[in-house]
C-alpha positions in Angstrom: -10.5 13.6 9.3 -7.0 12.6 8.2 -6.7 9.8 5.6 -4.1 7.2 4.8 -3.8 5.1 1.7 -2.3 1.6 2.4 -0.2 0.5 -0.6 1.6 -2.8 -1.1 1.7 -5.9 -3.2 -1.5 -7.8 -4.0 -0.9 -9.9 -7.1 0.4 -13.4 -6.4 -0.6 -13.3 -2.7 -3.5 -14.8 -0.8 -6.2 -12.4 0.3 -5.3 -12.7 4.0 -1.7 -11.7 3.2 -2.9 -8.5 1.6 -5.3 -7.5 4.3 -3.7 -8.6 7.6 -1.0 -6.0 7.7 -3.5 -3.3 6.7 -5.8 -4.3 9.6 -2.9 -4.3 12.0 -1.8 -0.8 10.8 -5.4 0.5 11.1 -5.6 -0.9 14.7 -2.3 0.9 15.6 -3.6 4.2 14.1 -6.9 4.2 16.0 -10.2 6.0 15.2 -8.7 9.4 14.4 -7.6 8.3 11.0 -9.5 6.8 8.1 -7.4 4.3 6.1 -8.2 3.4 2.4 -7.4 -0.1 1.4 -7.2 -1.2 -2.2 -8.7 -4.5 -0.9 -12.0 -2.9 0.3 -15.0 -4.5 -1.4 -12.9 -7.5 -2.5 -13.5 -10.1 0.2 -14.8 -12.5 -2.4 -11.2 -12.9 -3.5 -10.5 -14.7 -0.3 -11.7 -18.0 -1.8 -8.8 -17.9 -4.3 -5.4 -19.5 -3.7 -3.7 -16.3 -5.0 -4.9 -13.1 -6.4 -4.3 -12.4 -10.1 -3.6 -9.0 -11.7 -7.2 -8.3 -12.5 -10.6 -10.0 -13.2 -12.3 -8.6 -16.4 -15.8 -9.4 -15.2 -15.4 -8.0 -11.6 -16.7 -4.5 -11.2 -14.1 -3.6 -8.5 -11.2 -5.9 -9.7 -11.0 -5.3 -13.4 -8.0 -3.3 -14.7 -9.8 -0.1 -15.3 -11.6 0.0 -11.9 -8.4 -0.9 -10.1 -6.5 2.0 -11.8 -9.4 4.4 -11.3 -10.1 3.8 -7.6 -6.5 3.4 -6.6 -5.4 6.6 -8.4 -8.4 8.5 -6.8 -7.5 7.2 -3.3 -3.7 7.9 -3.8 -4.3 11.5 -4.9 -6.9 12.5 -2.3 -5.4 11.1 0.9 -3.3 12.9 3.5 -0.5 10.3 3.5 0.5 7.0 2.0 2.0 4.1 3.8 3.6 1.4 1.7 4.5 -2.1 2.7 7.6 -2.8 0.6 9.0 -5.4 3.0 10.2 -8.7 1.4 7.9 -10.5 3.8 4.9 -8.8 2.2 5.8 -9.9 -1.3 5.0 -12.9 -3.4 7.6 -15.7 -3.2 9.2 -14.6 -6.6 10.2 -11.3 -4.9 9.3 -9.2 -7.9 8.4 -5.6 -7.1 4.8 -4.7 -7.3 4.4 -2.5 -10.4 1.0 -1.2 -9.1 2.6 -0.1 -5.9 5.4 1.7 -7.8 2.7 3.4 -9.9 1.0 4.6 -6.6 4.4 6.0 -5.4 4.5 8.0 -8.7 1.0 9.4 -8.1 1.9 10.3 -4.5 5.1 12.1 -5.7 3.2 14.0 -8.4 0.5 15.1 -5.9 3.2 15.9 -3.2 1.6 13.5 -0.8 4.1 12.2 1.8 5.0 8.5 1.7 6.1 6.3 4.5 7.6 3.1 3.2 8.2 0.0 5.3 11.2 -1.3 3.5 14.1 -3.6 4.3 17.3 -1.9 5.2 19.3 -3.9 2.6 18.6 -6.1 -0.4 15.2 -4.6 -1.2 14.0 -5.3 -4.8 12.6 -1.8 -4.6 16.1 -0.3 -4.2 16.1 2.1 -7.2 17.2 5.7 -7.3 13.8 7.0 -8.4 11.9 4.9 -5.8 14.4 5.9 -3.1 13.9 9.6 -3.9 10.1 9.4 -3.9 10.0 7.8 -0.5 9.8 10.6 2.2 10.2 8.4 5.3 11.9 4.9 5.5 11.0 2.6 8.3 11.4 -1.1 8.9 8.3 -2.0 11.0 4.6 -1.4 11.0 5.0 0.1 14.5 7.5 2.6 13.2 5.2 3.4 10.3 2.3 4.1 12.6 4.4 6.3 15.0 5.7 8.2 12.0 2.3 8.7 10.5 0.9 10.1 13.8 3.8 12.5 14.0 3.2 13.7 10.4 -0.6 13.9 10.7 -0.9 15.2 14.2 1.9 17.7 14.9 
């Protein structure tokens, strides 16, 4: 089965903001693809107003476990889809360092990346980020269509 890792900002957002776009993408992809979400197993964070960087006493949300599982997922999947749109970011519009790290892992492992990213004015607009993104799209529908073309030639 083909697999996709769904990367995007988490810190500073409410749980629903981090999972809704991922659920929508999974629905568009259908049953032929398994999607890995960094939010799986973290439904208990829904009770918080906003998600912090990490939680030292949480087995799945402490800094080491976040790093370990996300790196494992990023380097074993068939494809990575990143939500880098401004609408998916916290209000301060700071780029997600974790998502940029995941982009680096993908590039190192030569895993294709589809990035949903604003055409202009993206806080992710950086030469190294731009070069590591294989496919730039502006909507979740474009991301799912592109993913299907890449995974199912």
